[in-house]
N, C-alpha and C positions, 0 to 999 in steps of 0.2 A: 083221404085225410080231411078234406074240407067237410065232408058229410059227418065224419066222426067228431070234429070240433063242434059242429052245429048241434049234433045229436046230444052230446054230453055237456054242452055249454062250457067248453074249455078253450084256452089258447093253446095251439099245437104247433110245434116246430119239427121239421124233419129234413134230412139230407137226401138229395136226389141229383141225378144228372139232368142237365138242360141243354137243348140244342137250339141255337139261333142261326137262322139262315143269313147269308151275306152274299154280296155281289162283287166280283173282282173288278168290274167296271167302275164301281163307286168306292171300293174299299181295297186299297193296295195290299193290306195285310190279311185279306180274306184267305183262309186255307184252301188247298187245292180241291177239297170236296164241297166248297161253297157253304161251309157251316162252321160255327164255333161250338165247342162242347165245353160246358162249365160244370165244375163241382159246386153244387148250389144248395144253400140253406134257405128254406122257405118257411113262412109262418102264417098260419090261418087263425083268424079271430073266432070268438065263440059264435059269431054270425055265419061262419063258414067262408067269409071273404078273405082273400089273400091280402095281407097287410104289409108283408116285407119279403124281399128276395135279395140274397147276398151271394156273389160269386167269389169262390176262394181265391185269395190274392197270391199266396205263396205255395206253389205246388211241390209235393214231395214224391219225386219219381212217378209222375202220373202222365205218361205220354199221351194218354187218351183224352186229356183235358187241356184246354187253353186257360189262360189267366188274364185278367184285365191289365191294360197298359199301366194302370196305377191302382193301388188298393182302393176298393170301394168303401165308402163310409155309410153304413146302413144301420138304422135304428128304427124302432117302432114304439108307439105308446099303446099299452095293453088296455083292455076293457076296465081293468081295475086301477088304472091311472099310474102305472109304473113304466118307465122307459127302459127298453132293453137294446143293447148293442149286439151285433151278430159277428161271429168269427167261426172259422172252420180249422180244426186240427193244427197243421204246421204254422198257421198264422200266428199262433201263440208265441213263437220264438222270434218274432219280428216286431219292430216298433209300430208300424202301421198295419192295420187300421186301429189297433187297440189304444195307442196313446192319443190319437186324434179324438176318438170317442171319449176317452177319459177326460181329456182337457176340455171337451165340450160340456162336461158335467154328467155323463152317463156313469152310473154306479151299479148297474145290473147288466149281466152279460149272459147270452146263450151261446154255447159252444158245442158243436158236434165233432166227433173225431173217429178216425181209424188209427189210433196211436200205436206207434212201434215202441214197445217197452224194451229198455236196456237196463234191467236191474243189475246192481243196486243203484246205479248212477241216475237214471232217468226212467221213471214209470209214470203212467198217466195220472194216477192219484197224487203222486208227489208234485208233479208240475201244476196240477189243478189247484191244490191247496196253496202252493207257493205263489201262484198267480193271484189268488184272492188276497194274499197277504202283502205281496210286493206292490200291487196297485189296489189298495184297499177297496173292496167292492163285494157285491154278491155275484157268485159265479156258478152258473148251472151247467154242468158238464155231462154230456151223454156220449159214452164210448160204445164201440161196436160189440165188445165182449166176446170176440171169437175164441180167445184162448189166453193163456198167461202172456203171450207175446203181443197180443192186440187187445188190451183191456184197460179199464179205468174209467169210472164214472163217479159223480158226486154232486152234492149240494153244499156250497161253501159260502160263508158269510164273513167277510173282513178277517180272513185268516183262521177261521174256525170251521172245521169239517162238521156240518150238521148231519150229513149222511154221506157215506162213501162205500164203494164196492169195487172189488178186483177179482177177476176170474182166474183162479190159480190152476184150473184144469187145462187139458188140451182140447176140450170140446166147447162148442159155442153155448153160452148161457146168457140168460136175460134176467134182469133184476129191476123191479120198480121201487123207487125211493120217494118218500113223502116227508116233507119237513115244513115247518113254519119259518119263513124267511123274513127277517126284520127289514123295514124300510128306513133308510136314513133320510129324515125329512129335509136336511140341509140341501140335498141334491135332487129332491123329487118335487120341488115346488117352484114354479115360475122360472124354469130354465129356458132362456131364449135360444132355441136351436132351430135351424132351418135344415130340413133333410135335403140332401142332394139328389137330383134326378138322375136316373140311369141313362147312360149313353146307349144309342141303338147299335152303333158299329164300334166294337171295342177290339183293337189290335191284340194279337196274342202275345203273351209274355210268359217266360218260364223262369222261376227262381234258379240261381246259379248253383244248383246242388253238386254239379260234377266238375266245377272249375277250381275248387279249393283243394289243397293238399293237407291231409290229416296231420296233426301234430301228435307225436307219441308222448304219452304221459310219463311222469316220473313217479315211481311207487317205492316207498321205503317200507320194507317188511320187518316184522318183529313177532316173536313168540311170546305169548302172555303167560303169566303165572298168577294164580289166585292170590288176592290181597295186595298185589304189587301196583305201583303207580308208574306211569310212563310219560315222557315228554319227547315226542317224535316229530321231526320236520321232514318236509319234502319240497324240492324246488324245481319248477319248470319255467324256463326263460326268466321273466321278471316277477313271477309269482312264487312266493314261499308260503306253504301251508304248515301250520303247527297244530299238533294234537296233544292235548293234556287229558289223561284219563286214569281212572283208578278201577282196577278189576275187582269184582266181587269175590269173596272167599268161597262162594258157592259155584264158581265157574270151573270148567275143566282146564287142566294144565296143558299147555303146549299148543293150543290153537294158534294158527298163523294169521296175523292181520297185516294190513298195509295202509299207509297214509298216501293217498293219491293226490297228485297235483297236475294240472294241465293249464297252460297258458298258450293258446293258439287256436287252431281249427279243430273242432270236435267232430270226429267221425266223418270227415269230408263234407261237412254240412254248413257250419256257421262258426264265427269267432266266439270263443268262450274262455272264461277263467273258472276252474273247478277245483275245489278242495273236497276230499271225501275220506271216510274211514270205511274199509271193507275187509271182509274175511277172504283169505286167499287160499288157493289150492296148492300153490308152490311159490318159490321165491320170486318168480317172474310176475306172478299175480295176473296173468293174462286171462285166466278163467276164474272169476270170483265165485265164491260159494254163498248161496243165499240162506242157508240154515246155519245156526250156531247154538251151542249150549252155554255160551259165555254171557255174562252180565257185566255191565259197567255201572258202578255206583255213581260215577261222575264222568262226564267227558265234556271237553270244550274244543271246538274246532274253529280256527281263525286263519285269515290270510290277508296279505297286503294287496287287496284287490284295487284295480284301477277304476275307481267309481266314475271318473270322467269319461272313459271310453265305453263302459258298460251301460246300456240304456236302462237295464233292469236287473235287479239281483233276486235270485230265486233261492231262498233257504229251504232245503229239502231234507226230510228224515224218512228213511224207509224203516218201517217197523212191522209188527204182526198185522196181517191183513193189508199189506202194502201201504 
């Protein structure tokens, strides 16, 4: 990677595993095999020099890796004068390190991922675009692209998808994306930031993915008719979601949809409040359908979200090409 960056005069980031040796005599948290293993994002400058290294803070069922005792705050300044903050995959669903970087004035982010897609509620491209909108910034996202289940990449600027790609197949695919990304001069000049030095001995820490109990969503289903308008609500705990929509006359009659609400723990992972409209296979809507022949001339989805407890709101729309 270093040679490629130097050969082609580019700044290059990539995800890799890193091993750091430790000594139990001096580090009580040192694993039994005397080494830490980190999911690591590294960046090489056009000179071939290593300019940044970030260890993933929030692990997603990754027993082979350790995580820092506290989220690392890592950024670098590129050869072309733009400062980038670094994150990996599941970090996106937590306050730190992204909010710390954002509050420091960083408005450009590099993000690598092996994202687990759960369409239509959460896909890589949805989350990436929503992240660029919710914390207004340039967001460069590189997903692994193994299949429809692990995919989603894009170049996003302040809530606009300049380029995006989703692998709909069951086979690994790659895609190169190129876009002109604007620089916000308000945040790219004279930012007084001091980068934090990396600690040599970092105790292991694992995000509490297995300690939460999932909250079952509430889904109110309804069959649509062409040309009709609907006002449907769904309530989960303290969250009420309301959907207003008008079905196009060109739509098929009888397709089943649902208004989804969840206020609690999403998929045994993290606290969330979610409102969604989805097409359903049956009245239980436990198996959403990703294809539809229906069109909405208008729709509005709202909820009484607790903005004080949610550190970030992600408005997401799944459409053609995810």
